[in-house]
C-alpha positions as CSV (number, residue, x, y, z in Angstrom):
1,M,48.8,179.2,115.2
2,L,48.6,178.4,111.5
3,K,52.4,178.8,111.2
4,K,52.9,176.2,114.0
5,L,50.5,173.8,112.4
6,F,52.3,174.1,109.0
7,V,55.6,173.3,110.7
8,V,54.2,170.2,112.3
9,I,52.7,169.0,109.0
10,L,56.1,169.5,107.3
11,L,57.9,167.6,110.1
12,C,55.4,164.7,109.8
13,L,55.8,164.5,106.0
14,S,59.5,164.6,106.1
15,T,59.7,162.0,108.9
16,N,57.3,159.7,107.1
17,G,59.3,160.1,103.9
18,T,62.5,159.3,105.7
19,A,60.9,156.3,107.4
20,Q,59.7,155.0,104.0
21,E,63.1,155.5,102.5
22,L,64.7,153.6,105.4
23,T,62.1,150.8,105.0
24,E,62.9,150.5,101.3
25,K,66.6,150.4,102.0
26,Q,66.1,147.7,104.6
27,K,64.0,145.7,102.1
28,D,66.6,146.2,99.4
29,S,69.3,145.1,101.8
30,A,67.3,142.0,102.8
31,R,66.7,141.1,99.1
32,T,70.4,141.5,98.4
33,A,71.3,139.3,101.4
34,Q,68.7,136.6,100.2
35,D,70.0,136.7,96.7
36,S,73.6,136.3,98.0
37,I,72.5,133.3,100.1
38,R,70.7,131.7,97.1
39,K,73.8,132.4,94.9
40,T,76.1,130.8,97.5
41,E,73.9,127.8,97.8
42,F,73.6,127.4,94.1
43,I,77.4,127.5,93.6
44,K,77.8,125.1,96.5
45,S,75.4,122.7,94.9
46,I,77.2,122.9,91.5
47,G,80.5,122.3,93.3
48,N,79.0,119.2,94.9
49,G,77.9,117.9,91.5
50,Y,74.2,118.9,91.6
51,L,72.1,121.3,89.5
52,P,69.3,122.3,91.9
53,F,65.6,122.4,90.9
54,K,62.5,123.0,93.1
55,Y,61.9,119.4,94.3
56,F,65.0,117.5,93.0
57,D,68.6,118.0,92.2
58,F,70.0,117.0,88.9
59,D,73.1,114.8,89.3
60,L,76.0,116.0,87.1
61,R,78.1,112.9,87.6
62,Y,76.2,110.9,84.9
63,L,76.2,113.4,82.1
64,I,79.2,112.2,80.1
65,K,82.3,110.0,80.9
66,F,84.8,107.9,79.0
67,N,86.7,104.7,79.7
68,Q,88.4,102.0,77.8
69,Y,85.6,99.4,78.2
70,E,82.5,101.5,77.6
71,G,83.9,104.2,75.4
72,F,81.7,107.2,75.8
73,R,79.2,106.8,78.6
74,T,76.2,109.2,79.0
75,G,73.3,109.2,81.4
76,L,70.9,111.1,83.6
77,G,70.4,111.0,87.4
78,G,69.0,112.9,90.3
79,I,67.9,113.0,93.9
80,T,65.0,114.6,95.7
81,N,65.8,117.5,98.0
82,E,64.4,119.0,101.2
83,N,61.6,120.9,99.4
84,F,60.3,117.4,98.4
85,S,60.7,116.0,101.9
86,K,63.0,116.4,104.9
87,K,62.3,112.9,106.0
88,Y,62.3,110.9,102.8
89,R,64.5,110.9,99.6
90,I,64.5,109.1,96.3
91,N,67.5,108.8,94.0
92,A,67.9,107.2,90.6
93,Y,70.2,107.2,87.5
94,T,70.6,105.4,84.2
95,A,73.6,105.4,81.9
96,Y,74.5,103.9,78.5
97,G,77.9,102.8,77.2
98,F,78.4,103.3,73.4
99,V,81.0,100.6,73.0
100,D,79.7,97.8,75.2
101,K,76.1,98.9,74.3
102,R,74.7,98.2,77.7
103,V,72.3,100.2,79.9
104,K,73.4,100.6,83.6
105,F,71.1,101.9,86.3
106,G,70.6,102.4,90.0
107,V,67.7,103.3,92.2
108,G,67.4,104.0,95.9
109,T,65.4,105.5,98.7
110,G,66.1,106.6,102.2
111,F,64.2,107.8,105.3
112,R,65.5,109.8,108.2
113,I,64.7,108.4,111.6
114,N,66.6,111.0,113.7
115,E,67.2,114.6,112.6
116,K,69.6,115.5,115.5
117,T,72.1,112.7,114.6
118,N,71.2,112.8,110.9
119,T,70.4,109.1,110.9
120,W,69.2,107.7,107.6
121,V,68.2,104.2,106.6
122,N,68.8,103.6,102.8
123,L,67.8,100.9,100.4
124,S,69.4,100.6,96.9
125,Y,69.5,98.4,93.8
126,T,72.4,98.8,91.4
127,D,73.3,97.2,88.1
128,D,76.6,98.8,86.9
129,L,80.3,98.4,86.4
130,Q,83.1,98.9,89.0
131,E,86.9,99.0,88.5
132,S,88.4,95.7,89.8
133,G,90.9,96.3,92.7
134,S,89.4,99.6,93.7
135,S,88.5,100.3,97.3
136,N,86.2,103.0,98.6
137,F,85.2,104.2,102.0
138,L,81.4,104.4,102.7
139,T,81.8,107.6,104.8
140,D,83.7,109.6,102.1
141,K,82.0,112.8,101.4
142,R,80.6,113.1,97.9
143,F,83.6,113.9,95.7
144,F,82.7,115.5,92.4
145,T,85.0,116.7,89.6
146,F,83.9,117.8,86.2
147,F,86.7,115.7,84.8
148,E,87.9,112.3,86.2
149,P,91.5,111.7,84.8
150,R,92.0,108.1,85.8
151,L,88.7,107.0,84.4
152,L,89.9,107.6,80.8
153,N,92.4,104.8,80.9
154,I,90.7,102.1,83.0
155,D,90.0,98.8,81.2
156,L,89.6,96.3,84.0
157,F,85.9,96.3,85.1
158,H,83.5,93.8,86.6
159,R,79.8,94.0,86.5
160,H,77.9,93.9,89.8
161,I,74.2,93.6,90.6
162,T,74.0,94.8,94.2
163,K,71.2,95.0,96.7
164,A,72.1,97.0,99.7
165,L,70.8,98.3,103.1
166,S,72.8,101.0,104.8
167,I,72.5,103.2,107.9
168,E,74.1,106.6,108.1
169,H,74.6,107.9,111.7
170,K,76.5,110.9,113.1
171,L,77.9,109.7,116.5
172,T,79.2,113.3,117.1
173,N,79.9,116.2,114.8
174,R,83.5,115.0,114.4
175,L,82.7,111.2,114.1
176,L,80.5,109.9,111.3
177,S,79.6,106.3,110.7
178,E,77.9,104.2,108.0
179,T,77.0,100.6,108.1
180,E,76.1,98.6,105.0
181,F,74.7,95.1,104.4
182,A,75.0,94.1,100.7
183,S,74.6,91.1,98.4
184,S,76.3,91.3,95.0
185,A,76.4,89.1,91.9
186,I,79.8,89.7,90.3
187,T,80.9,89.0,86.7
188,P,84.4,90.0,85.7
189,L,84.5,91.5,82.2
190,Y,87.9,90.1,81.4
191,N,89.5,86.7,81.3
192,Y,89.6,85.6,84.9
193,N,88.9,82.6,87.0
194,Y,89.2,82.3,90.8
195,I,90.3,78.8,92.0
196,F,89.0,77.8,95.4
197,D,88.3,74.5,97.1
198,G,88.8,72.6,93.8
199,K,86.3,74.8,91.9
200,S,86.9,77.4,89.2
201,F,84.7,80.6,89.5
202,D,84.3,82.9,86.5
203,N,81.4,84.6,88.3
204,F,80.3,84.5,91.9
205,N,78.1,85.9,94.6
206,I,79.4,87.9,97.5
207,G,77.6,88.9,100.7
208,T,79.2,91.6,102.9
209,A,78.7,93.6,106.0
210,K,80.7,96.9,106.3
211,L,81.3,99.4,109.1
212,S,83.0,102.7,108.2
213,L,84.1,105.5,110.6
214,Q,85.3,108.9,109.7
215,W,86.9,111.0,112.5
216,S,87.8,114.7,112.1
217,P,89.1,115.6,115.6
218,F,90.4,119.0,114.7
219,S,87.5,120.4,112.6
220,K,85.3,123.1,114.1
221,F,81.5,123.3,113.9
222,E,78.9,126.0,114.6
223,L,75.1,126.2,114.7
224,K,73.8,128.3,111.8
225,D,70.2,128.5,110.7
226,S,69.3,125.5,112.9
227,R,72.0,123.4,111.1
228,I,75.5,122.3,112.2
229,V,78.0,123.7,109.7
230,E,81.7,122.8,109.5
231,T,83.5,126.2,109.9
232,K,87.1,124.9,110.0
233,N,88.4,121.9,108.0
234,G,90.9,120.6,110.5
235,Y,93.7,118.1,110.1
236,P,94.6,115.3,110.4
237,K,91.6,113.3,109.4
238,F,91.2,109.5,110.0
239,T,89.0,106.9,108.2
240,L,88.7,103.2,109.2
241,Q,86.5,100.6,107.4
242,A,86.0,96.9,108.3
243,T,84.4,94.5,105.8
244,Q,83.3,90.9,106.5
245,G,82.3,88.6,103.7
246,F,80.0,85.6,104.5
247,R,79.9,82.2,102.8
248,S,76.5,80.6,102.3
249,V,74.6,83.8,103.4
250,L,72.2,84.9,100.6
251,G,74.0,82.6,98.2
252,S,77.5,84.1,98.9
253,D,80.4,81.9,97.8
254,F,83.3,83.3,99.8
255,K,84.3,84.1,103.4
256,F,86.8,86.9,104.0
257,S,87.8,89.9,106.1
258,K,89.1,93.3,105.1
259,L,90.4,96.3,107.1
260,D,91.1,99.6,105.4
261,F,92.7,102.7,106.9
262,R,93.4,106.3,105.6
263,T,94.8,109.4,107.2
264,V,95.2,112.8,105.6
265,H,97.3,115.6,107.1
266,Q,97.9,119.1,105.8
267,F,100.4,121.7,107.0
268,N,99.7,125.3,106.1
269,H,102.8,127.4,106.0
270,K,103.1,131.2,106.6
271,N,104.1,131.9,103.1
272,S,100.8,130.6,101.6
273,S,102.4,127.3,100.7
274,K,101.1,123.9,102.1
275,T,102.2,120.3,102.5
276,N,99.8,117.3,102.2
277,I,100.6,113.8,103.5
278,T,98.3,110.9,102.7
279,L,98.7,107.4,104.1
280,V,96.5,104.6,102.9
281,A,96.7,100.9,104.0
282,G,94.6,97.8,103.6
283,I,94.6,94.1,104.4
284,A,92.4,91.3,103.1
285,D,92.4,87.8,104.5
286,G,90.5,84.7,103.4
287,E,88.9,83.8,100.1
288,V,89.2,87.1,98.2
289,P,88.9,87.2,94.4
290,L,90.8,89.8,92.4
291,T,87.7,92.1,92.1
292,H,87.9,92.7,95.9
293,L,91.7,93.0,96.3
294,Y,93.8,96.1,96.1
295,H,95.7,98.0,93.4
296,A,97.7,101.2,94.3
297,Y,95.7,103.5,91.9
298,P,98.0,103.2,88.9
299,N,97.5,105.8,86.0
300,N,99.9,104.8,83.3
301,I,98.7,103.4,79.9
302,N,100.2,100.2,78.6
303,K,101.7,101.6,75.4
304,Q,105.2,101.7,74.1
305,T,106.4,105.3,73.9
306,I,106.1,108.2,76.4
307,L,104.1,110.3,73.8
308,Q,101.6,107.4,73.4
309,R,101.2,107.3,77.1
310,F,100.6,111.1,77.3
311,S,97.2,111.6,79.1
312,V,95.9,113.4,82.2
313,A,97.4,113.0,85.7
314,G,95.2,111.9,88.5
315,L,94.8,113.7,91.9
316,N,96.2,110.8,94.0
317,S,97.4,108.2,91.6
318,F,100.8,106.7,90.7
319,E,101.6,108.2,87.3
320,T,104.4,105.8,86.3
321,M,102.6,102.6,87.5
322,Y,101.0,100.8,84.7
323,F,97.4,99.7,84.8
324,N,97.0,96.1,86.1
325,E,100.7,95.8,86.8
326,F,100.3,95.1,90.6
327,F,97.7,93.6,92.8
328,S,97.9,93.0,96.6
329,D,96.0,91.5,99.5
330,K,97.8,93.8,101.8
331,F,99.3,97.1,100.9
332,S,100.2,100.6,102.0
333,T,100.9,103.8,100.1
334,L,102.4,107.1,101.2
335,Q,102.0,110.3,99.2
336,L,103.8,113.6,99.9
337,K,102.8,116.8,98.1
338,H,104.3,120.3,98.7
339,F,102.4,123.2,97.1
340,F,104.4,126.3,96.7
341,K,102.8,129.8,96.8
342,P,101.1,130.5,93.4
343,F,103.2,132.7,91.1
344,N,101.3,136.0,91.0
345,I,102.1,136.9,87.4
346,T,98.8,138.6,86.7
347,E,95.4,138.8,88.3
348,R,94.1,135.8,86.4
349,F,97.4,134.0,85.6
350,K,98.7,132.4,88.8
351,P,100.4,129.0,88.1
352,Q,101.5,126.9,91.0
353,L,104.5,124.5,91.4
354,V,103.9,121.2,93.2
355,L,106.6,118.7,94.3
356,I,105.4,115.1,94.7
357,S,106.8,111.8,96.0
358,R,104.8,108.6,96.2
359,Y,105.7,105.2,97.7
360,A,103.9,101.8,97.8
361,L,104.5,98.5,99.4
362,G,102.4,95.3,99.3
363,D,102.2,91.5,99.1
364,M,99.9,88.7,98.1
365,K,99.6,85.1,99.3
366,S,97.8,82.3,97.4
367,I,98.6,84.1,94.1
368,N,98.0,80.9,92.2
369,R,94.2,81.2,92.9
370,H,94.0,84.0,90.4
371,Q,94.0,82.5,86.8
372,G,93.8,84.2,83.4
373,I,95.5,87.5,84.3
374,N,99.2,88.2,84.8
375,F,100.4,90.7,87.5
376,N,103.2,91.4,89.9
377,T,103.3,92.0,93.6
378,L,104.7,95.0,95.6
379,N,107.1,93.0,97.8
380,H,109.7,95.8,97.5
381,L,109.2,99.5,97.8
382,Y,107.8,101.2,94.7
383,S,109.0,104.8,94.4
384,E,108.2,107.7,92.1
385,S,108.7,111.5,92.3
386,G,107.9,114.4,90.1
387,I,106.6,117.9,89.7
388,E,103.4,119.6,88.6
389,I,102.9,123.1,87.2
390,N,99.2,123.6,87.6
391,K,96.6,126.2,86.4
392,L,98.6,127.3,83.3
393,I,95.4,127.8,81.2
394,F,91.7,127.0,81.8
395,G,92.7,124.9,84.8
396,F,95.1,122.8,82.8
397,G,98.8,122.3,83.7
398,L,101.7,119.9,83.1
399,S,103.3,117.1,85.2
400,F,106.3,114.9,85.0
401,A,107.1,111.9,87.1
402,Y,110.0,109.4,87.3
403,R,110.0,105.8,88.6
404,Y,113.1,104.7,90.5
405,G,114.2,102.1,93.1
406,A,113.3,98.4,93.2
407,Y,110.9,98.6,90.2
408,H,113.0,100.8,87.9
409,L,112.6,99.4,84.4
410,P,115.5,98.7,82.0
411,N,114.3,101.1,79.3
412,L,114.7,104.6,80.6
413,E,111.7,106.0,78.8
414,D,109.4,103.4,80.4
415,N,110.1,105.0,83.8
416,M,108.8,108.4,82.8
417,A,105.3,109.9,82.7
418,F,104.6,113.2,81.1
419,K,101.0,114.4,81.3
420,F,98.4,117.2,81.6
421,T,97.0,118.1,85.0
422,F,93.6,119.6,85.5
423,N,92.5,121.6,88.6
424,L,89.3,123.5,88.6
425,S,87.4,124.5,91.7
426,I,84.1,126.3,92.1
């Protein structure tokens, strides 16, 4: 009897020990999984340009930048996260330019009125600079890079003081929309006058309504942890934006209409190479000052020699097109990029060859309305082609581009652009 009792006790002790060991292993496994999730979320936040804290995310966009007007620009910014509130958010930033010696700032708030459709109503006030001739889509996902190549060489800015009301709404997982009503006081920071109706404007007010749609028909989505997550980034993607400017509404001076379109397609090949095609087009009609027209994203400095123009190539810019060389009230650009399979030289050294061709076409009517600045129009096809060898060292590489066709320049060297590239992903 005693022997049997002893055996039972030993079995109980060993089973209990095994159970405790399994429980500890399960706890360790759960901790490892949680740590992995936290690490993934942290890296994702950094990749999106945020340094996360408990109740707010520090915005890395404002830390330090450089351009030809402000020189070095530094600042701080942030936005509250879901730990603060899932229904409300507050964002703000401030920045200072060391050459123009001016403080810029923005403040905004938003509240979510429908979680299923991720519908937000936002209010904002901004006093900052914007590149003249640039055109952005409201629905663009936040794009963050630790280094913005084009920004280094931009010198044509206008100041805008903008009050805006916007509504973000997800029509479906594949179709996003954003509507914005804004009133802006515009002051060009260069010699410029817009002539209209017998008057000369060196500053003006503009009131606009915008509707932007982003459609990703071939992306795939899944429900994970009560959230819809994009599991496949499908192509092609389409973005359409309509803008209407109103005269005599909130003091607005001009009436105009704009329509912008972009499509991006990517072909993934079996040999780990890929081909990207990007088509962008825009048309503006009515009383449109230069600040709200189009350039083709030039990225060549106005200096004499190729070595003086040596800088950093942009991601989607025309490397041989000089800053402020062309402006249009209707334009289209086509960019073709073929990425070869990276050269597997060593585990860490994998440079990649890219072939690039870019084309632009545009026009402008009522060009005499724009006084004080000289520029050309893109009535003929602008062409450039080149190569990039990326990721040679610390994300840096080299690029070469050549300008040919209708806008080929008499001096051979003026048609060439030799630059660094920078590609770093987290």
